[in-house]
Steps between C-alpha positions, in 0.01 A plus 500: 500500500652411172595132429854442637787382293817388684826681443707216350814595322621227252852389450775482753448720792786603717479383860457768758806480728522604854856604587578545874478871566766668686413609849416855515473715807183403694444190291637233742160366580404460145770242431348269785232404253713296251418133584664331200792366687369523858552155643403558858180624659472874541246751619432868527215740579202365324661200329649160551702288252504117525804398300433125477139541384566829311204675645488871561236589752385851521334618825459876470810576283541871421768528241598809307771522221604865473579657163848422385523167691507177313411663156422231239506249777234367737396571866471126580696230330382136527643176377299269269226292659438756767179569697379833637262461780270796594440476874416872560444802276839613367629776274779545243547854382747518204612845417815407302526501122459166326473316838263200535323440829551119496745313260524118488750272301222263426159370620356719773169440701329762712257363756320598825193685614622857505597787279839626337489863400758588228572832345754555225621832365648393159365363169804273493404334836239247581325348809614135434775392248622157439734339250414168341238446778126499584316755722229342710258673744293274740282495806363845584824688417434845359751736331390870497715646233565864396738427207669761273626203299366143482343284755631149385812459280610144391827499299541201285168343560462126416310183569147372396288616789461821724773736514310760706232329720252622737299246706242501796405843606833665429491838332708768349353848531670755274443876545641782300788670684415831346132459603375608166283197440783340266449794254742437211624176656499184290361247737601211267848559604454429872642154426806420291584141368827487321617179340772369280450334165420215427263500816152639391248680701230293648163621622525273802795713621256770611297308765288786653215737413552881459224747555460878549275646767408846387349603824810393713731612213707180533606206293454153647675177433312208644454123479397398140127400487407203294198560272243223525155433379214591759385177676163424655462544882537151640213343690511541874626167670323318771673447837546143410646596156740749664623224743555261212702754314705585796594126542595477134724804540699322771774281379735249678858480371694180596884465499684182602842505655760365266258547193481770229134449418257782624139405521193737494168336631652154440615565158873545384536849353877546483845373604752692691850489354629378839319283759367632829690422814476553873743761662680416824218650697240298314366766263397400136746675258407564133687693220382854459362464154302183608322703757324704227298180433346506841440886494230746391491597130635848551820397698819582309854429571792703368867368551790727522815307417731775612361528845375138524172639611139413410230757495138354547209736403121454499224760563646778716762276658879472443717246653880489467665169560882516512710189459610301803746689722579578855326839490223400246146623591162474322391854427126542458376840371831664648481331834752232602391181658681166580449185303342176658786337324754696288518443120749237365669490165552159335606444143459882425132472625373712784284285739238672730316327773131461428415640835684828410332506174164489668614806710593675169168433351344616840313163538429354848732223607212253541480469124781249519426145605776232542458133449790320664410147344527623150747785560257735319410858584171640371432871460137593487362845446 
């Protein structure tokens, strides 16, 4: 396979607009998939939309866009900061000219452990399109694409890090829709990054590896591999050394009620911007950002200001934490559960109980120890 070069037109690129298509005969169902202004939870055959968390869960969706419907538009419209969760294998078959399968108004994340099969029938259409946003695939999500056009299209790319990101075991499998082994197809144009001056293209925008499997006749986009020098095989440890290392890998985090300091193994490591306090039911409450200090290294928190919702991700797990409300529930990998103590917002900071945080991190409850004399809670794991 020849060395790729990204299709990156210079200068000002016109934004691709998505006008609301007029409803044609037989197209009523197609219009159900515009979630940009959908403020309430809705569901249909094979899909569910959580308006507060902006999560579209697909469970066996089978969506077809016939020719002549939503031309130069999109089968599914999503607002910015949306998440698509693949719960079961789903299919989007786009037969209309210039129609994208999924279009987002900003950042979009695709997660889950299943597959989304997408077919497009026009060189002007793409699998995932976003305007001024990033496209991210995580967990074991797989997109099996048969594109006449592009796979990923980012209009007005910007920023200093990844614009298209693939993590974990997520993968994009691309097959030629004509089944002619990509004959005459420029595989360098499977991804378009359009940007406005004075923004300049950055290599870090393309955060994935591309390869071609001649036997499978497929192009793969996968997690970027870091090149490293070969290292010598470590010596085998004795049982005593293994035990000693395990003890070293266990840490104790201490938080005192009314204080901002957070200690790790007896040493102060950081300060919360607001002190910890006890809830009415006696649970230790900490600001969401401070909880990162007592978490595994791969834990990440994304805050959506519009929906007042935090998304916590690590490994294959996604937790959605909505701001306090009468109907607010913690959502773990698409499943709702009740808090030990609901979140509280003080001085524009979301506070979460340490007990609920342990559940989000899937830690046993006995990792928490309370010292009533010093009003200190210790989290050991």
